[in-house]
DOKEVEX-963579 format. One line per field, with one value per residue (C-alpha): residue number from 0; residue in three letters; x, y, z. Coordinates in nm, 3 decimals, m for minus. Example, Ala and Ser with C-alpha at 12.3 -4.5 7.8 and 13.67 -1.06 7.14 Angstrom:
<rs>
k = 0	1
r = ala	ser
u = 1.230	1.367
v = m0.450	m0.106
w = 0.780	0.714
</rs>
This chain:
<rs>
k = 0	1	2	3	4	5	6	7	8	9	10	11	12	13	14	15	16	17	18	19	20	21	22	23	24	25	26	27	28	29	30	31	32	33	34	35	36	37	38	39	40	41	42	43	44	45	46	47	48	49	50	51	52	53	54	55	56	57	58	59	60	61	62	63	64	65	66	67	68	69	70	71	72	73	74	75	76	77	78	79	80	81	82	83	84	85	86	87	88	89	90	91	92	93	94	95	96	97	98	99	100	101	102	103	104	105	106	107	108	109	110	111	112	113	114	115	116	117	118	119	120	121	122	123	124	125	126	127	128	129	130	131	132	133	134	135	136	137	138	139	140	141	142	143	144	145	146	147	148	149	150	151	152	153	154	155	156	157	158	159	160	161	162	163	164	165	166	167	168	169	170	171	172	173	174	175	176	177	178	179	180	181	182	183	184	185	186	187	188	189	190	191	192	193	194	195	196	197	198	199	200	201	202	203	204	205	206	207	208	209	210	211	212	213	214	215	216	217	218
r = unk	unk	unk	unk	unk	unk	unk	unk	unk	unk	unk	unk	unk	unk	unk	unk	unk	unk	unk	unk	unk	unk	unk	unk	unk	unk	unk	unk	unk	unk	unk	unk	unk	unk	unk	unk	unk	unk	unk	unk	unk	unk	unk	unk	unk	unk	unk	unk	unk	unk	unk	unk	unk	unk	unk	unk	unk	unk	unk	unk	unk	unk	unk	unk	unk	unk	unk	unk	unk	unk	unk	unk	unk	unk	unk	unk	unk	unk	unk	unk	unk	unk	unk	unk	unk	unk	unk	unk	unk	unk	unk	unk	unk	unk	unk	unk	unk	unk	unk	unk	unk	unk	unk	unk	unk	unk	unk	unk	unk	unk	unk	unk	unk	unk	unk	unk	unk	unk	unk	unk	unk	unk	unk	unk	unk	unk	unk	unk	unk	unk	unk	unk	unk	unk	unk	unk	unk	unk	unk	unk	unk	unk	unk	unk	unk	unk	unk	unk	unk	unk	unk	unk	unk	unk	unk	unk	unk	unk	unk	unk	unk	unk	unk	unk	unk	unk	unk	unk	unk	unk	unk	unk	unk	unk	unk	unk	unk	unk	unk	unk	unk	unk	unk	unk	unk	unk	unk	unk	unk	unk	unk	unk	unk	unk	unk	unk	unk	unk	unk	unk	unk	unk	unk	unk	unk	unk	unk	unk	unk	unk	unk	unk	unk	unk	unk	unk	unk	unk	unk
u = 0.052	0.389	0.605	0.962	1.211	1.549	1.695	1.469	1.113	0.864	0.552	0.318	0.013	m0.218	m0.517	m0.790	m1.039	m1.292	m1.638	m1.893	m1.891	m2.153	m2.138	m2.399	m2.297	m2.580	m2.502	m2.451	m2.092	m1.883	m1.768	m1.594	m1.240	m1.012	m0.688	m0.463	m0.149	0.120	0.391	0.672	0.901	1.192	1.448	1.785	2.005	2.324	2.407	2.135	2.393	2.635	2.695	2.635	2.422	2.371	2.079	1.980	1.616	1.443	1.110	0.928	0.600	0.347	0.034	m0.183	m0.519	m0.774	m1.029	m1.309	m1.263	m1.265	m1.175	m1.466	m1.730	m2.097	m2.252	m2.432	m2.801	m2.678	m2.543	m2.865	m3.048	m2.852	m2.515	m2.391	m2.428	m2.141	m2.147	m2.118	m1.788	m1.618	m1.726	m1.357	m1.199	m0.969	m0.676	m0.447	m0.121	0.106	0.397	0.690	0.922	1.202	1.452	1.749	1.880	2.185	2.219	2.486	2.550	2.944	2.926	2.673	2.622	2.657	2.410	2.482	2.185	2.233	1.962	1.928	1.606	1.426	1.059	0.913	0.555	0.391	0.055	m0.166	m0.467	m0.682	m0.939	m1.120	m0.873	m1.104	m1.235	m1.018	m1.160	m1.299	m1.202	m1.389	m1.415	m1.557	m1.813	m1.914	m1.932	m2.145	m2.311	m2.622	m2.436	m2.462	m2.113	m2.073	m2.425	m2.290	m2.008	m2.242	m2.466	m2.188	m2.085	m2.446	m2.497	m2.774	m2.584	m2.277	m1.973	m2.015	m1.677	m1.313	m1.340	m1.613	m1.383	m1.346	m0.989	m0.929	m0.574	m0.346	m0.141	0.107	0.397	0.663	0.855	1.189	1.322	1.646	1.924	2.144	2.160	2.332	2.255	2.477	2.324	2.526	2.396	2.599	2.516	2.640	2.524	2.166	2.149	2.095	2.252	2.146	2.329	2.219	2.405	2.311	2.412	2.235	2.306	1.976	1.845	1.516	1.345	0.996	0.914	0.600	0.429	0.098	m0.088
v = 0.545	0.408	0.420	0.251	0.218	m0.003	0.225	0.408	0.332	0.432	0.353	0.566	0.419	0.593	0.461	0.629	0.426	0.525	0.416	0.597	0.341	0.104	0.164	0.387	0.645	0.822	1.174	1.037	1.084	0.944	0.595	0.559	0.584	0.701	0.558	0.692	0.498	0.635	0.449	0.558	0.286	0.402	0.185	0.281	0.042	0.190	0.023	m0.192	m0.333	m0.458	m0.846	m0.854	m0.555	m0.369	m0.132	0.100	0.080	0.323	0.263	0.516	0.487	0.708	0.598	0.746	0.650	0.800	0.571	0.651	0.319	0.198	m0.101	m0.038	m0.309	m0.356	m0.521	m0.857	m0.714	m0.393	m0.613	m0.822	m0.498	m0.348	m0.508	m0.192	0.052	0.211	0.378	0.771	0.814	0.631	0.914	1.082	0.746	0.782	0.610	0.784	0.705	0.774	0.583	0.646	0.397	0.406	0.140	0.202	m0.082	m0.155	m0.488	m0.612	m0.927	m0.950	m1.280	m1.517	m1.726	m1.472	m1.185	m0.925	m0.708	m0.452	m0.229	0.052	0.106	0.282	0.264	0.515	0.457	0.694	0.590	0.758	0.592	0.808	0.598	0.502	0.337	0.262	0.408	0.562	0.338	0.037	m0.228	m0.160	m0.520	m0.594	m0.339	m0.451	m0.836	m0.770	m0.430	m0.490	m0.568	m0.303	m0.212	m0.182	m0.023	0.325	0.281	0.107	0.408	0.641	0.451	0.410	0.803	0.758	0.899	1.152	1.081	1.203	1.092	1.088	0.712	0.741	0.938	0.811	0.800	0.887	0.895	0.828	0.530	0.720	0.518	0.586	0.296	0.329	0.035	0.089	m0.092	m0.225	m0.550	m0.766	m1.069	m1.311	m1.532	m1.825	m2.062	m2.363	m2.709	m3.059	m3.264	m3.261	m3.102	m2.711	m2.560	m2.226	m2.075	m1.779	m1.588	m1.277	m1.026	m0.738	m0.462	m0.371	m0.109	m0.058	0.113	0.198	0.483	0.476	0.767	0.676	0.903
w = m2.433	m2.567	m2.859	m2.951	m3.204	m3.266	m3.007	m2.754	m2.623	m2.343	m2.179	m1.980	m1.778	m1.550	m1.374	m1.149	m0.964	m0.707	m0.550	m0.356	m0.095	0.027	0.419	0.574	0.832	1.038	0.903	0.545	0.520	0.271	0.308	m0.055	m0.172	m0.457	m0.591	m0.847	m1.014	m1.270	m1.427	m1.654	m1.823	m2.082	m2.232	m2.434	m2.640	m2.674	m3.010	m3.170	m3.412	m3.154	m3.139	m2.759	m2.690	m2.374	m2.278	m2.003	m1.870	m1.603	m1.420	m1.195	m1.038	m0.835	m0.662	m0.374	m0.211	0.032	0.190	0.393	0.584	0.955	1.157	1.380	1.374	1.490	1.798	1.665	1.713	1.501	1.230	1.201	1.184	0.912	0.818	0.628	0.911	1.074	1.407	1.416	1.576	1.279	1.014	1.107	1.022	0.713	0.554	0.336	0.171	m0.116	m0.273	m0.496	m0.673	m0.913	m1.061	m1.288	m1.472	m1.695	m1.860	m2.069	m2.261	m2.278	m2.463	m2.589	m2.297	m2.019	m1.923	m1.663	m1.497	m1.243	m1.069	m0.844	m0.667	m0.420	m0.277	m0.032	0.123	0.364	0.534	0.791	0.895	1.150	1.322	1.635	1.877	2.158	2.491	2.766	3.025	2.840	2.578	2.261	2.152	2.497	2.462	2.111	2.220	2.524	2.476	2.706	3.037	3.292	3.288	2.912	2.829	2.899	2.643	2.381	2.392	2.308	2.029	1.870	1.937	2.190	2.468	2.494	2.696	3.045	3.200	3.127	3.109	2.823	2.609	2.263	2.143	1.785	1.657	1.354	1.293	1.092	0.917	0.682	0.492	0.291	0.093	m0.124	m0.258	m0.557	m0.692	m0.955	m1.144	m1.352	m1.592	m1.748	m1.992	m2.134	m2.303	m2.254	m2.544	m2.531	m2.166	m2.127	m1.811	m1.663	m1.382	m1.198	m0.941	m0.763	m0.479	m0.332	m0.106	0.055	0.325	0.468	0.770	0.923	1.107	1.349	1.480	1.674	1.903
</rs>
């Protein structure tokens, strides 16, 4: 939905997408996802009748998602039998994230061939993916690659649900990959245009002060 006149304008957009999922867990647990997206954009022209106008723009957005998804694959024989199957231990795997973003822009054209645009921005993303990370005493990839060896068979039985863990080494480790991202800064762009006879020149110069960081919390 949006509206505008010669001085102000706005636009609001929203979207929701979801699916039931197509993978199959032994207990029938959900393997689908949902995602939401919202955005607001506004503009304000200080003087629509000015020879060289200047305006203020603002954009904000929010999005989030929940996905019952996993990194855990299948042994070859199980894949041939049912490529859509998932092992029971992956039913707790879930990725959840949310993101916020804003940008405030001031654009001015002090003369016909010069435009200056300055923007302050910030983006935040928080993501947590709880998932099967492996066995305490065995490499998960090795178990899936050679599930029928004497050494791997007991671990494979735990994965496919035909046996329970019976020793500390057979314990499945499930933990969150939890991360927070921040990206923020200010920037200015100077756009200059000119003509030399039949030739048109365009020169753009920009400067940015930027900061970002990542915080990881894995367990």
